C-alpha positions, 0 to 999 in steps of 0.5 A, a space after each residue: 888103198 886110195 889116192 891121197 889127195 894132192 898135193 901129197 906131203 913127203 912124209 905121206 908119202 913115204 909113210 904110206 905110198 912108199 911101203 905099199 909100193 915096195 912089199 910088191 918087191 924083194 926085200 932087198 928093193 926097200 932100202 934107204 937110198 932107194 927110198 930117199 930116191 924115189 921121193 925126190 924124184 917125185 918130188 922132181 918130177 911131180 912136186 907130188 901135185 900132179 898125177 899128170 903131166 902139165 902138157 906132156 904125157 907123162 903119168 904118175 907121180 914119177 912121171 912115165 912115159 909109155 914108150 919110155 920107163 913103162 916100156 923098159 921096165 916091161 922089157 928089162 932083164 932086170 926088171 921084166 919079171 918083177 914089172 910082171 909081178 907088180 902089174 899082176 898084183 895092181 890088177 893091171 895086164 902088163 902092157 905099155 898101153 894098160 900100165 901107162 893108163 893105170 899110173 895116173 890112178 895108182 901111186 902104189 903102182 907108179 912108185 913100185 915102178 919107179 923102184 923097178 926102173 932104178 934097179 935097171 941102172 947097173 950101178 949102185 943107189 947112190 947116198 949123197 945128193 950128186 949121186 942121186 942127180 947122176 942116177 935120176 939124169 942118167 935113168 929119167 933122162 928128164 926132157 927139162 931137168 931143172 938140176 938148180 931144183 934138186 938139192 932142195 928136192 933131195 934134201 926134203 926126201 933126206 929129212 922125209 925118209 924114217 
């Protein structure tokens, strides 16, 4: 799949990028709450308009940092085997440097790894805005969290996920 032009609409993200990313993972990871969370996080992190963080080191629509989310999914016991498989299917060496370099050019990789980062959390995926915020804050650990933006992003995600 080639990159979609930016900005990407929430519906296009859900209809085009999300299915390709989730197809790389076990079916159990493709739930509606997972899709809502991934879209809400992408809206929160990049507004679906940036694959490279403005003034920062993060990459991809979900804004992973090399020593944070990238290293996390590649090494966490719950995600590392899945991450290795995803990387190989996307023709990316499963190392922090190689994955980080690939994220800005591969939306499918970014979303699949985003799902794996959510998978590392031991709590069940939430199905509500407050629970979604708590999960996002706990797992992404944003430097500038912008809690006032979350309700709108979460509601946009709810509407867009079919």
